MDAnalysis code that builds the backbone (N, CA, C; Angstrom):
import MDAnalysis as mda
import numpy as np

u = mda.Universe.empty(390, n_residues=130, atom_resindex=np.repeat(np.arange(130), 3), trajectory=True)
u.add_TopologyAttr("name", ["N", "CA", "C"] * 130)
u.add_TopologyAttr("resid", np.arange(1, 131))
u.add_TopologyAttr("resname", ["MET", "VAL", "ASP", "ALA", "ARG", "LEU", "ASN", "ARG", "ALA", "ASP", "LEU", "SER", "ASN", "THR", "ASP", "LEU", "THR", "LYS", "SER", "LYS", "PHE", "ASP", "GLY", "SER", "THR", "LEU", "THR", "ASN", "VAL", "THR", "MET", "THR", "ASP", "ALA", "LEU", "CYS", "HIS", "GLU", "THR", "HIS", "MET", "PRO", "ARG", "VAL", "THR", "LEU", "THR", "GLY", "SER", "HIS", "LEU", "ILE", "ARG", "VAL", "SER", "PHE", "VAL", "LYS", "ALA", "VAL", "LEU", "GLN", "SER", "SER", "GLN", "LEU", "ASP", "ARG", "ILE", "THR", "ALA", "SER", "ASN", "VAL", "ASP", "PHE", "SER", "ASP", "ALA", "ARG", "LEU", "ALA", "GLY", "MET", "ASN", "PHE", "ALA", "ASP", "SER", "GLU", "LEU", "THR", "ALA", "VAL", "LYS", "PHE", "ALA", "GLY", "ALA", "ASP", "LEU", "ARG", "ALA", "ALA", "ASN", "PHE", "THR", "ASN", "THR", "THR", "LEU", "SER", "ASP", "VAL", "ASP", "PHE", "THR", "GLY", "ALA", "VAL", "LEU", "SER", "SER", "LYS", "TYR", "CYS", "ILE", "PHE", "CYS", "PRO"])
u.atoms.positions = np.array([
    [43.695, 20.055, 48.182],
    [43.871, 18.788, 47.844],
    [43.456, 17.929, 48.624],
    [42.072, 17.756, 49.289],
    [41.743, 16.803, 50.282],
    [41.520, 15.529, 49.673],
    [41.647, 14.942, 50.017],
    [41.373, 13.198, 49.633],
    [42.076, 13.442, 47.681],
    [42.971, 13.721, 47.608],
    [43.412, 13.691, 46.455],
    [44.456, 12.387, 46.106],
    [43.975, 11.714, 45.196],
    [44.711, 10.761, 44.452],
    [45.911, 11.112, 43.050],
    [47.051, 10.589, 43.584],
    [48.303, 11.610, 43.103],
    [49.448, 10.027, 42.515],
    [49.432, 9.579, 41.109],
    [50.504, 8.600, 42.013],
    [51.551, 9.209, 40.348],
    [52.965, 8.782, 40.782],
    [53.818, 9.048, 39.415],
    [53.845, 10.723, 39.786],
    [53.520, 11.605, 40.534],
    [53.323, 13.339, 39.968],
    [54.831, 13.702, 40.317],
    [55.004, 14.977, 39.966],
    [56.527, 15.349, 40.125],
    [56.242, 16.672, 40.650],
    [56.138, 16.356, 42.005],
    [55.961, 18.161, 42.663],
    [57.352, 18.565, 42.742],
    [58.486, 18.677, 42.101],
    [59.789, 19.263, 42.290],
    [59.340, 21.099, 41.907],
    [60.069, 21.897, 42.818],
    [60.015, 23.004, 42.421],
    [59.092, 23.547, 42.803],
    [58.273, 23.011, 43.860],
    [56.628, 23.639, 44.150],
    [56.504, 24.025, 45.521],
    [55.931, 24.901, 45.724],
    [56.080, 25.826, 46.732],
    [54.119, 25.556, 47.571],
    [54.324, 24.449, 48.640],
    [53.332, 23.643, 49.171],
    [52.972, 24.151, 50.576],
    [53.414, 25.635, 50.268],
    [53.285, 26.110, 51.879],
    [51.905, 26.554, 52.649],
    [51.410, 25.855, 53.804],
    [50.462, 26.255, 54.260],
    [49.466, 25.335, 53.314],
    [49.353, 24.065, 52.427],
    [48.258, 23.511, 51.974],
    [48.316, 22.646, 52.411],
    [46.986, 21.729, 52.347],
    [46.110, 20.782, 52.822],
    [46.004, 20.019, 51.714],
    [46.403, 18.376, 52.461],
    [46.324, 17.154, 51.678],
    [45.666, 16.329, 52.676],
    [44.930, 16.446, 53.248],
    [44.309, 15.552, 54.739],
    [43.956, 14.892, 53.795],
    [44.166, 13.059, 54.631],
    [43.992, 11.868, 54.111],
    [44.427, 11.975, 52.523],
    [45.349, 12.311, 51.741],
    [45.240, 12.089, 50.300],
    [46.183, 10.907, 50.028],
    [46.706, 10.404, 48.688],
    [47.534, 9.441, 48.600],
    [48.032, 10.205, 47.584],
    [49.395, 9.878, 47.449],
    [50.619, 10.649, 46.729],
    [51.555, 9.462, 46.633],
    [51.507, 8.496, 45.932],
    [52.141, 6.993, 45.860],
    [53.180, 7.704, 44.389],
    [54.667, 6.918, 45.244],
    [55.624, 7.146, 43.770],
    [55.686, 8.950, 43.862],
    [55.845, 9.433, 44.324],
    [56.264, 10.666, 43.863],
    [57.349, 11.583, 44.315],
    [57.498, 11.952, 42.886],
    [58.822, 12.663, 43.196],
    [58.850, 14.299, 43.133],
    [59.741, 14.874, 44.591],
    [59.520, 16.012, 45.406],
    [61.333, 16.312, 45.127],
    [61.647, 17.518, 44.236],
    [62.874, 17.647, 44.413],
    [62.986, 19.490, 44.581],
    [63.248, 19.935, 45.706],
    [63.619, 21.779, 46.312],
    [61.689, 21.784, 46.253],
    [61.455, 21.673, 47.106],
    [60.017, 21.812, 47.525],
    [60.163, 22.623, 48.599],
    [59.013, 22.605, 48.867],
    [59.127, 23.847, 50.382],
    [57.615, 23.449, 51.389],
    [57.402, 22.948, 51.659],
    [56.515, 22.381, 52.341],
    [55.610, 22.965, 53.565],
    [56.378, 23.852, 54.128],
    [56.195, 24.578, 55.556],
    [55.209, 24.401, 55.756],
    [54.718, 24.005, 57.005],
    [53.326, 24.388, 58.025],
    [51.912, 23.473, 57.117],
    [52.571, 22.469, 56.105],
    [51.604, 21.630, 55.657],
    [50.493, 20.979, 56.311],
    [49.547, 20.492, 56.297],
    [48.753, 19.999, 56.584],
    [48.673, 19.334, 55.789],
    [49.166, 17.648, 56.375],
    [48.976, 16.314, 55.274],
    [48.859, 15.429, 56.932],
    [48.051, 14.877, 57.580],
    [47.368, 13.640, 58.297],
    [46.836, 12.951, 57.578],
    [47.473, 11.849, 57.922],
    [47.065, 10.179, 57.514],
    [47.064, 10.718, 55.706],
    [47.820, 11.232, 54.946],
    [48.528, 10.855, 53.801],
    [49.300, 9.735, 53.508],
    [49.392, 9.376, 52.490],
    [50.334, 8.575, 52.345],
    [50.719, 8.527, 51.101],
    [52.223, 8.143, 51.078],
    [53.659, 8.673, 50.222],
    [54.544, 7.448, 50.194],
    [53.786, 6.394, 50.144],
    [54.266, 5.669, 49.922],
    [55.170, 5.610, 48.552],
    [56.858, 4.812, 48.548],
    [57.447, 4.659, 47.528],
    [58.118, 6.146, 47.217],
    [57.974, 7.157, 47.415],
    [57.969, 8.615, 46.900],
    [59.810, 8.545, 47.596],
    [59.780, 9.612, 46.401],
    [61.163, 10.466, 46.314],
    [61.537, 11.785, 47.031],
    [62.414, 11.762, 48.276],
    [62.248, 13.427, 48.176],
    [63.206, 13.976, 48.677],
    [63.986, 14.991, 48.102],
    [65.015, 15.347, 47.772],
    [65.094, 16.864, 48.390],
    [65.509, 17.241, 49.420],
    [66.184, 18.720, 49.348],
    [64.669, 19.494, 49.970],
    [63.597, 18.625, 50.249],
    [62.064, 19.215, 50.781],
    [62.079, 19.638, 51.781],
    [61.942, 20.429, 52.376],
    [61.330, 21.046, 53.299],
    [59.800, 21.444, 54.751],
    [60.340, 20.235, 55.533],
    [57.988, 20.047, 56.307],
    [58.131, 20.545, 57.469],
    [59.017, 22.050, 57.396],
    [59.439, 22.777, 59.127],
    [57.900, 22.985, 59.084],
    [57.573, 22.368, 60.289],
    [56.357, 22.889, 61.408],
    [55.292, 22.141, 60.650],
    [55.515, 21.567, 59.442],
    [53.994, 20.876, 58.979],
    [53.420, 19.870, 60.157],
    [52.446, 19.133, 59.720],
    [51.271, 18.684, 60.790],
    [51.156, 17.607, 59.615],
    [51.731, 15.961, 59.479],
    [51.874, 14.262, 58.876],
    [51.501, 13.166, 59.849],
    [50.879, 13.769, 61.049],
    [50.911, 12.475, 62.111],
    [49.707, 11.053, 61.572],
    [50.075, 10.287, 61.474],
    [49.773, 8.534, 61.327],
    [49.513, 8.848, 59.727],
    [50.541, 9.266, 58.849],
    [51.128, 9.469, 58.031],
    [51.662, 8.448, 57.404],
    [51.937, 7.390, 55.701],
    [52.804, 6.836, 55.560],
    [53.460, 6.847, 54.693],
    [54.949, 7.189, 55.467],
    [56.276, 7.581, 54.386],
    [57.002, 6.070, 54.315],
    [56.579, 4.788, 54.181],
    [56.777, 4.184, 54.080],
    [57.693, 3.464, 52.953],
    [58.989, 2.796, 52.747],
    [59.235, 2.682, 51.124],
    [59.879, 3.884, 50.409],
    [60.273, 4.583, 51.552],
    [60.698, 6.216, 50.680],
    [62.181, 6.438, 50.594],
    [62.483, 6.763, 49.264],
    [63.993, 7.637, 49.803],
    [64.433, 9.324, 50.207],
    [64.723, 9.410, 51.325],
    [64.550, 11.028, 51.374],
    [66.330, 11.300, 52.005],
    [66.904, 12.160, 51.186],
    [67.872, 12.666, 50.856],
    [67.816, 14.168, 51.565],
    [68.474, 15.300, 52.217],
    [68.571, 16.455, 53.113],
    [66.984, 17.000, 52.689],
    [66.329, 16.532, 53.575],
    [65.149, 16.911, 54.193],
    [64.981, 17.295, 55.626],
    [63.824, 18.311, 55.868],
    [64.344, 18.603, 56.817],
    [62.676, 18.887, 57.312],
    [62.390, 17.981, 58.585],
    [60.811, 17.894, 59.209],
    [61.117, 18.893, 60.990],
    [61.902, 19.782, 61.094],
    [62.204, 20.145, 62.133],
    [60.658, 20.832, 62.620],
    [60.420, 20.649, 63.850],
    [59.374, 21.008, 64.912],
    [58.146, 20.752, 64.089],
    [57.985, 18.999, 63.085],
    [56.802, 18.728, 62.058],
    [55.764, 17.968, 63.346],
    [54.497, 17.397, 63.174],
    [54.263, 16.231, 64.032],
    [54.178, 15.056, 63.367],
    [54.970, 14.759, 63.894],
    [54.430, 13.401, 62.653],
    [54.980, 12.138, 63.324],
    [54.245, 12.393, 64.416],
    [53.461, 11.022, 65.628],
    [52.815, 9.983, 64.716],
    [53.479, 8.804, 65.325],
    [52.334, 7.524, 64.725],
    [52.901, 7.761, 63.407],
    [53.602, 8.272, 62.573],
    [54.234, 7.941, 61.185],
    [54.866, 6.791, 61.036],
    [54.749, 5.872, 59.703],
    [55.352, 5.215, 59.437],
    [56.453, 5.313, 58.431],
    [57.284, 4.671, 58.818],
    [59.546, 5.168, 58.233],
    [59.316, 4.131, 57.387],
    [58.885, 2.822, 57.711],
    [59.386, 1.725, 57.111],
    [59.927, 1.351, 56.450],
    [61.412, 0.297, 56.088],
    [61.868, -0.140, 55.361],
    [62.143, 0.977, 54.290],
    [62.331, 2.428, 54.771],
    [62.835, 3.567, 53.926],
    [64.326, 3.525, 54.107],
    [64.623, 4.685, 53.086],
    [66.548, 4.932, 53.483],
    [66.112, 6.510, 53.268],
    [66.865, 6.975, 54.438],
    [66.550, 8.128, 55.693],
    [68.127, 9.457, 55.179],
    [68.499, 9.428, 54.437],
    [70.397, 10.695, 54.474],
    [70.060, 11.866, 54.663],
    [70.467, 12.347, 55.835],
    [71.016, 14.232, 56.065],
    [69.655, 14.394, 56.174],
    [68.945, 13.541, 57.007],
    [67.427, 13.989, 57.359],
    [67.542, 14.544, 58.675],
    [66.533, 15.795, 58.740],
    [66.884, 16.629, 60.567],
    [64.943, 16.477, 60.643],
    [65.203, 16.010, 62.367],
    [64.151, 15.845, 62.659],
    [64.106, 16.846, 63.919],
    [65.146, 17.731, 63.945],
    [65.019, 18.588, 65.245],
    [63.749, 19.108, 65.591],
    [63.360, 18.906, 67.119],
    [62.707, 18.780, 68.024],
    [60.990, 18.484, 66.891],
    [60.870, 17.329, 66.621],
    [60.121, 16.643, 66.337],
    [58.823, 15.918, 67.082],
    [57.967, 16.177, 66.814],
    [57.344, 15.127, 67.252],
    [56.998, 13.610, 66.291],
    [57.802, 12.898, 67.269],
    [58.018, 11.322, 66.426],
    [57.389, 10.199, 67.756],
    [56.546, 10.162, 68.341],
    [55.922, 9.434, 69.386],
    [55.020, 8.480, 68.276],
    [55.255, 6.836, 68.336],
    [55.024, 6.121, 68.416],
    [55.011, 5.813, 66.300],
    [56.263, 6.916, 66.172],
    [56.875, 5.726, 64.943],
    [57.693, 4.913, 64.773],
    [57.622, 5.080, 63.166],
    [57.701, 3.127, 63.042],
    [59.021, 3.416, 61.839],
    [60.015, 3.081, 62.476],
    [61.620, 3.117, 61.833],
    [61.899, 1.620, 61.818],
    [61.075, 0.726, 61.203],
    [61.180, -0.819, 61.110],
    [62.268, -0.831, 59.867],
    [63.787, -1.022, 59.883],
    [63.830, -2.049, 58.341],
    [64.289, -0.693, 57.565],
    [64.331, 0.860, 58.706],
    [64.741, 1.779, 57.489],
    [66.514, 2.248, 57.999],
    [67.184, 2.760, 57.014],
    [68.369, 2.843, 56.866],
    [68.755, 4.763, 57.380],
    [68.997, 4.686, 58.605],
    [69.045, 5.691, 59.140],
    [70.656, 6.264, 59.025],
    [71.128, 7.533, 57.926],
    [72.656, 8.053, 57.449],
    [72.492, 9.423, 58.078],
    [73.311, 9.763, 58.913],
    [73.306, 11.346, 59.287],
    [72.275, 12.070, 59.447],
    [71.331, 11.360, 60.192],
    [69.531, 11.551, 60.392],
    [69.968, 12.572, 61.694],
    [69.464, 13.708, 61.629],
    [69.665, 14.675, 63.452],
    [68.215, 14.300, 64.229],
    [67.797, 13.790, 64.986],
    [67.375, 13.925, 66.344],
    [67.308, 14.564, 67.450],
    [68.092, 15.384, 67.290],
    [68.077, 17.239, 68.086],
    [66.683, 17.640, 68.707],
    [66.691, 17.100, 70.118],
    [65.218, 17.970, 70.214],
    [63.910, 17.335, 70.324],
    [64.002, 16.059, 69.393],
    [62.622, 15.374, 68.857],
    [62.498, 14.280, 70.107],
    [61.300, 14.502, 70.137],
    [59.954, 14.101, 71.010],
    [60.015, 12.185, 70.348],
    [60.394, 11.520, 71.607],
    [60.569, 9.984, 70.862],
    [60.573, 9.045, 72.523],
    [59.588, 7.860, 71.691],
    [59.379, 7.289, 73.256],
    [59.657, 5.840, 72.530],
    [60.452, 5.539, 73.156],
    [61.223, 3.643, 72.958],
    [59.432, 2.946, 73.185],
    [58.823, 3.298, 74.055],
    [57.585, 2.611, 74.699],
    [56.904, 2.319, 73.469],
    [56.552, 3.353, 72.458],
    [55.867, 3.353, 71.890],
    [56.377, 4.316, 70.328],
    [57.429, 4.507, 69.812],
    [57.836, 4.423, 68.796],
    [59.127, 2.915, 69.060],
    [58.987, 2.452, 67.167],
    [58.591, 1.286, 66.630],
    [60.465, 1.123, 65.947],
    [61.214, 0.288, 66.969],
    [62.873, 1.210, 66.711],
    [63.998, 1.936, 66.362],
    [62.966, 2.871, 67.702],
    [63.879, 4.235, 67.709],
    [65.729, 4.508, 67.948],
    [65.906, 5.335, 67.641],
    [67.184, 5.033, 67.773],
    [67.592, 5.884, 68.993],
])
């Protein structure tokens, strides 16, 4: 689904493991209980989406837009998230363990019970990194 355009799609209970969404726009998408392990999603727009119990373990999402999202119990462990935009989002019980978050943007983002254990963070390039 390279360069796909989905608005208000419900991708709940889907297994998107190793799928490719390069450059796709998925705005206001709902994802609950979805698997996105090793999904290749660079330069993807997920603006305004709702993510609940989604696993992006080892996914590639660098330079993507996840601004204005609501995420709860989402796992980004070991994911490549350099240059990600999480601005104006609410992240609760989100796991970034071992993730690459260099140059990520967390401006005006509410972080609650977020795990950054072993994540690669660079305050020089990461905007509002914890």
